[in-house]
N, CA, C and O atoms as a MOPAC input file, in Angstrom:
PM7 MOZYME 1SCF
protein

 N     29.10600 1     6.94800 1    20.33800 1
 C     27.76000 1     7.18200 1    20.81900 1
 C     26.96100 1     5.87700 1    20.68700 1
 O     27.07600 1     5.17200 1    19.68400 1
 N     26.16800 1     5.57100 1    21.68800 1
 C     25.37700 1     4.34700 1    21.69900 1
 C     23.97500 1     4.66200 1    21.19600 1
 O     23.35100 1     5.62400 1    21.64400 1
 N     23.47100 1     3.83100 1    20.24400 1
 C     22.15300 1     4.05200 1    19.67000 1
 C     21.02900 1     3.49400 1    20.53500 1
 O     19.88200 1     3.91900 1    20.39500 1
 N     21.33200 1     2.55100 1    21.42500 1
 C     20.29600 1     1.93500 1    22.24100 1
 C     19.89300 1     2.86500 1    23.37700 1
 O     20.73300 1     3.34900 1    24.13600 1
 N     18.59400 1     3.10300 1    23.47600 1
 C     18.05900 1     3.93300 1    24.55000 1
 C     17.54000 1     3.00300 1    25.63700 1
 O     16.57600 1     2.27400 1    25.40300 1
 N     18.14900 1     3.00700 1    26.81500 1
 C     17.71600 1     2.07500 1    27.85800 1
 C     16.30100 1     2.36400 1    28.36600 1
 O     15.68100 1     1.50400 1    28.99200 1
 N     15.79400 1     3.55800 1    28.10300 1
 C     14.46300 1     3.92800 1    28.57600 1
 C     13.38900 1     3.80100 1    27.49900 1
 O     12.21200 1     4.05000 1    27.75800 1
 N     13.79500 1     3.41600 1    26.29700 1
 C     12.83400 1     3.26200 1    25.20300 1
 C     11.98900 1     2.00800 1    25.44100 1
 O     12.48700 1     1.00500 1    25.95100 1
 N     10.71800 1     2.07400 1    25.07100 1
 C      9.89000 1     0.86800 1    25.22700 1
 C     10.39900 1    -0.23100 1    24.31000 1
 O     10.98100 1     0.06000 1    23.26500 1
 N     10.19300 1    -1.47800 1    24.68000 1
 C     10.68000 1    -2.57200 1    23.82900 1
 C      9.98300 1    -2.54500 1    22.47200 1
 O      8.80500 1    -2.20500 1    22.36200 1
 N     10.74400 1    -2.91100 1    21.44900 1
 C     10.19100 1    -2.91900 1    20.09300 1
 C      9.12100 1    -3.98700 1    19.99400 1
 O      9.27200 1    -5.09300 1    20.51300 1
 N      8.02400 1    -3.63300 1    19.30700 1
 C      6.94500 1    -4.59000 1    19.11000 1
 C      7.29300 1    -5.49900 1    17.95000 1
 O      7.80900 1    -5.04900 1    16.92700 1
 N      7.01200 1    -6.77100 1    18.11300 1
 C      7.24400 1    -7.72900 1    17.04300 1
 C      6.06300 1    -7.67600 1    16.08800 1
 O      4.92400 1    -7.47000 1    16.50900 1
 N      6.33100 1    -7.85900 1    14.82100 1
 C      5.27400 1    -7.87000 1    13.82300 1
 C      4.40300 1    -9.10700 1    14.02300 1
 O      4.90000 1   -10.22600 1    14.15000 1
 N      3.09700 1    -8.87500 1    14.04800 1
 C      2.14900 1    -9.97100 1    14.21500 1
 C      1.69500 1   -10.40700 1    12.83300 1
 O      1.30000 1    -9.56300 1    12.02800 1
 N      1.73800 1   -11.70000 1    12.53200 1
 C      1.30200 1   -12.17800 1    11.21900 1
 C     -0.14500 1   -11.78500 1    10.93600 1
 O     -0.96500 1   -11.70500 1    11.85000 1
 N     -0.44500 1   -11.54400 1     9.67400 1
 C     -1.78200 1   -11.12300 1     9.27600 1
 C     -2.84700 1   -12.11200 1     9.73000 1
 O     -3.90900 1   -11.70500 1    10.20200 1
 N     -2.58000 1   -13.38300 1     9.59500 1
 C     -3.56700 1   -14.39500 1     9.98600 1
 C     -3.96200 1   -14.24200 1    11.45000 1
 O     -5.13100 1   -14.38400 1    11.80700 1
 N     -2.97900 1   -13.95100 1    12.28800 1
 C     -3.24400 1   -13.77900 1    13.71100 1
 C     -4.01900 1   -12.48600 1    13.95400 1
 O     -4.89400 1   -12.44900 1    14.81900 1
 N     -3.71200 1   -11.43100 1    13.21000 1
 C     -4.45300 1   -10.17800 1    13.33800 1
 C     -5.91700 1   -10.37800 1    12.97200 1
 O     -6.80900 1    -9.84500 1    13.63100 1
 N     -6.15500 1   -11.14700 1    11.92300 1
 C     -7.52400 1   -11.36800 1    11.46700 1
 C     -8.31200 1   -12.21600 1    12.45800 1
 O     -9.51800 1   -12.02600 1    12.61200 1
 N     -7.64800 1   -13.14100 1    13.12400 1
 C     -8.31900 1   -14.00300 1    14.09300 1
 C     -8.88300 1   -13.20400 1    15.26600 1
 O     -9.96200 1   -13.51600 1    15.77000 1
 N     -8.16700 1   -12.19100 1    15.69300 1
 C     -8.58900 1   -11.43900 1    16.88100 1
 C     -9.41300 1   -10.20300 1    16.53900 1
 O     -9.93700 1    -9.55500 1    17.44600 1
 N     -9.54300 1    -9.85900 1    15.27100 1
 C    -10.29200 1    -8.67600 1    14.87000 1
 C    -11.79100 1    -8.93900 1    14.91100 1
 O    -12.25400 1   -10.04900 1    14.65000 1
 N    -12.53500 1    -7.89100 1    15.24400 1
 C    -13.99100 1    -8.00800 1    15.24100 1
 C    -14.50700 1    -7.87500 1    13.80500 1
 O    -13.76300 1    -7.50700 1    12.89500 1
 N    -15.77900 1    -8.18000 1    13.62400 1
 C    -16.39800 1    -8.04400 1    12.30400 1
 C    -16.31900 1    -6.59300 1    11.84700 1
 O    -16.00400 1    -6.32300 1    10.68800 1
 N    -16.60600 1    -5.65500 1    12.75300 1
 C    -16.53600 1    -4.23300 1    12.39600 1
 C    -15.12300 1    -3.82900 1    11.97200 1
 O    -14.94600 1    -3.08300 1    11.00900 1
 N    -14.12900 1    -4.32500 1    12.69300 1
 C    -12.74000 1    -4.02000 1    12.33600 1
 C    -12.38400 1    -4.59800 1    10.97400 1
 O    -11.69400 1    -3.95400 1    10.18400 1
 N    -12.84800 1    -5.79800 1    10.69900 1
 C    -12.57000 1    -6.42600 1     9.40700 1
 C    -13.26900 1    -5.68000 1     8.27500 1
 O    -12.68000 1    -5.47700 1     7.21400 1
 N    -14.51400 1    -5.27100 1     8.49000 1
 C    -15.23200 1    -4.51000 1     7.46300 1
 C    -14.55200 1    -3.17000 1     7.21000 1
 O    -14.46000 1    -2.73200 1     6.06300 1
 N    -14.07300 1    -2.51300 1     8.27100 1
 C    -13.36200 1    -1.24700 1     8.11000 1
 C    -12.06700 1    -1.45400 1     7.33900 1
 O    -11.70900 1    -0.65100 1     6.47700 1
 N    -11.37400 1    -2.53200 1     7.65500 1
 C    -10.12100 1    -2.85000 1     6.94200 1
 C    -10.39300 1    -3.06200 1     5.45900 1
 O     -9.63200 1    -2.59400 1     4.61300 1
 N    -11.48800 1    -3.77300 1     5.14000 1
 C    -11.85500 1    -4.00100 1     3.74100 1
 C    -12.15400 1    -2.67900 1     3.04700 1
 O    -11.74200 1    -2.48100 1     1.90400 1
 N    -12.85800 1    -1.77500 1     3.71100 1
 C    -13.15200 1    -0.46000 1     3.12600 1
 C    -11.86300 1     0.29300 1     2.81900 1
 O    -11.71800 1     0.88200 1     1.74700 1
 N    -10.92400 1     0.27000 1     3.77100 1
 C     -9.64700 1     0.95700 1     3.55000 1
 C     -8.88100 1     0.34000 1     2.39200 1
 O     -8.30100 1     1.05800 1     1.57800 1
 N     -8.87500 1    -0.99000 1     2.31300 1
 C     -8.16700 1    -1.66100 1     1.22300 1
 C     -8.81400 1    -1.36100 1    -0.12800 1
 O     -8.11400 1    -1.14400 1    -1.11700 1
 N    -10.15100 1    -1.34800 1    -0.17500 1
 C    -10.83400 1    -1.02200 1    -1.43300 1
 C    -10.52400 1     0.40700 1    -1.86600 1
 O    -10.34300 1     0.66700 1    -3.05600 1
 N    -10.46200 1     1.33800 1    -0.91100 1
 C    -10.11500 1     2.72000 1    -1.24100 1
 C     -8.68200 1     2.79200 1    -1.76500 1
 O     -8.40500 1     3.53000 1    -2.71100 1
 N     -7.78200 1     2.03900 1    -1.16200 1
 C     -6.39100 1     2.02300 1    -1.61300 1
 C     -6.28300 1     1.41500 1    -3.01200 1
 O     -5.52200 1     1.90200 1    -3.84800 1
 N     -7.04100 1     0.35800 1    -3.26200 1
 C     -7.05500 1    -0.25700 1    -4.58800 1
 C     -7.56000 1     0.73800 1    -5.62600 1
 O     -7.00400 1     0.82800 1    -6.72000 1
 N     -8.61300 1     1.48600 1    -5.28900 1
 C     -9.15300 1     2.48100 1    -6.21500 1
 C     -8.10900 1     3.55600 1    -6.53200 1
 O     -7.99900 1     3.99500 1    -7.67700 1
 N     -7.35100 1     3.97400 1    -5.53000 1
 C     -6.28800 1     4.96100 1    -5.75700 1
 C     -5.21000 1     4.39500 1    -6.68000 1
 O     -4.71600 1     5.08900 1    -7.56800 1
 N     -4.85400 1     3.14100 1    -6.46500 1
 C     -3.84100 1     2.49600 1    -7.31900 1
 C     -4.34300 1     2.38200 1    -8.75200 1
 O     -3.59800 1     2.64600 1    -9.69500 1
 N     -5.60100 1     1.99100 1    -8.92000 1
 C     -6.15800 1     1.86600 1   -10.26000 1
 C     -6.21400 1     3.21900 1   -10.96500 1
 O     -5.95700 1     3.30400 1   -12.16600 1
 N     -6.54900 1     4.27500 1   -10.22300 1
 C     -6.56800 1     5.61500 1   -10.81500 1
 C     -5.16200 1     6.04400 1   -11.22700 1
 O     -4.98300 1     6.66000 1   -12.27800 1
 N     -4.17000 1     5.72200 1   -10.40500 1
 C     -2.78400 1     6.06300 1   -10.73600 1
 C     -2.32600 1     5.30900 1   -11.98000 1
 O     -1.62400 1     5.86800 1   -12.82300 1
 N     -2.71500 1     4.05300 1   -12.09800 1
 C     -2.36700 1     3.26800 1   -13.28400 1
 C     -2.99100 1     3.87600 1   -14.52600 1
 O     -2.32700 1     4.02100 1   -15.55200 1
 N     -4.27100 1     4.23500 1   -14.43600 1
 C     -4.96900 1     4.85100 1   -15.57000 1
 C     -4.26400 1     6.13900 1   -15.99700 1
 O     -4.06000 1     6.37700 1   -17.18800 1
 N     -3.89700 1     6.96000 1   -15.02300 1
 C     -3.21400 1     8.22400 1   -15.31900 1
 C     -1.85200 1     7.97200 1   -15.97800 1
 O     -1.49800 1     8.62700 1   -16.95800 1
 N     -1.10100 1     7.02300 1   -15.43300 1
 C      0.21900 1     6.72500 1   -15.98600 1
 C      0.11900 1     6.14300 1   -17.39700 1
 O      0.95400 1     6.44200 1   -18.25100 1
 N     -0.89200 1     5.31800 1   -17.64300 1
 C     -1.07200 1     4.78400 1   -18.99700 1
 C     -1.40800 1     5.89500 1   -19.97500 1
 O     -0.92300 1     5.89400 1   -21.10700 1
 N     -2.23900 1     6.84900 1   -19.54700 1
 C     -2.58400 1     7.97400 1   -20.41600 1
 C     -1.33500 1     8.81600 1   -20.71100 1
 O     -1.13600 1     9.26000 1   -21.84100 1
 N     -0.50500 1     9.02900 1   -19.69900 1
 C      0.73100 1     9.78600 1   -19.90200 1
 C      1.66000 1     9.05200 1   -20.86200 1
 O      2.28500 1     9.66900 1   -21.72500 1
 N      1.74700 1     7.74000 1   -20.70900 1
 C      2.61300 1     6.95200 1   -21.58700 1
 C      2.09700 1     7.01000 1   -23.02800 1
 O      2.88300 1     7.16200 1   -23.96400 1
 N      0.78900 1     6.89100 1   -23.20500 1
 C      0.21200 1     6.94400 1   -24.54400 1
 C      0.44600 1     8.31600 1   -25.18000 1
 O      0.72400 1     8.41300 1   -26.37500 1
 N      0.33400 1     9.37000 1   -24.37700 1
 C      0.58900 1    10.71300 1   -24.89700 1
 C      2.05400 1    10.85000 1   -25.32100 1
 O      2.34900 1    11.40400 1   -26.37900 1
 N      2.95900 1    10.34600 1   -24.49700 1
 C      4.38300 1    10.41700 1   -24.83700 1
 C      4.68000 1     9.57400 1   -26.07800 1
 O      5.46500 1     9.98300 1   -26.93300 1
 N      4.05500 1     8.40100 1   -26.17600 1
 C      4.27000 1     7.54500 1   -27.34400 1
 C      3.74600 1     8.19700 1   -28.61200 1
 O      4.31300 1     8.00900 1   -29.68800 1
 N      2.66500 1     8.96200 1   -28.49200 1
 C      2.12700 1     9.61100 1   -29.69100 1
 C      3.04900 1    10.72600 1   -30.18000 1
 O      3.08200 1    11.04200 1   -31.37000 1
 N      3.79600 1    11.32000 1   -29.24600 1
 C      4.72400 1    12.40300 1   -29.63200 1
 C      6.08000 1    11.82500 1   -30.04600 1
 O      6.63100 1    12.19800 1   -31.08100 1
 N      6.60500 1    10.92100 1   -29.23600 1
 C      7.96300 1    10.43500 1   -29.44600 1
 C      8.01600 1     9.06100 1   -30.09700 1
 O      9.08700 1     8.62000 1   -30.51500 1
 N      6.89900 1     8.38700 1   -30.18900 1
 C      6.87500 1     7.02900 1   -30.72800 1
 C      7.11300 1     6.03200 1   -29.62500 1
 O      7.76100 1     6.34200 1   -28.62500 1
 N      6.59800 1     4.85200 1   -29.79900 1
 C      6.75000 1     3.81600 1   -28.79400 1
 C      8.17000 1     3.28500 1   -28.79300 1
 O      8.83200 1     3.22500 1   -29.82900 1
 N      8.62300 1     2.90300 1   -27.61000 1
 C      9.95500 1     2.29800 1   -27.49400 1
 C      9.89400 1     0.86600 1   -28.02000 1
 O      8.89400 1     0.17600 1   -27.82100 1
 N     10.93600 1     0.42200 1   -28.67600 1
 C     10.94800 1    -0.97000 1   -29.15000 1
 C     10.97500 1    -1.92400 1   -27.96700 1
 O     11.58900 1    -1.64200 1   -26.93800 1
 N     10.30600 1    -3.04900 1   -28.12500 1
 C     10.24300 1    -4.04100 1   -27.03900 1
 C     11.46000 1    -4.91300 1   -27.02300 1
 O     11.57300 1    -5.80000 1   -26.17700 1

């Protein structure tokens, strides 16, 4: 069986970030920053939660030796 579909649209090449930023409008860039800040906040919350879980486990089982 052949995996190539002759009717499939051509694959898009990845555009470097620098080039994406050059052609983006101010509104698009501000929206991108908002999305990135929200993603950073989610990551920071996940880190906080994981640290609390680790501390709870360490209090029960003791810390692992380094």
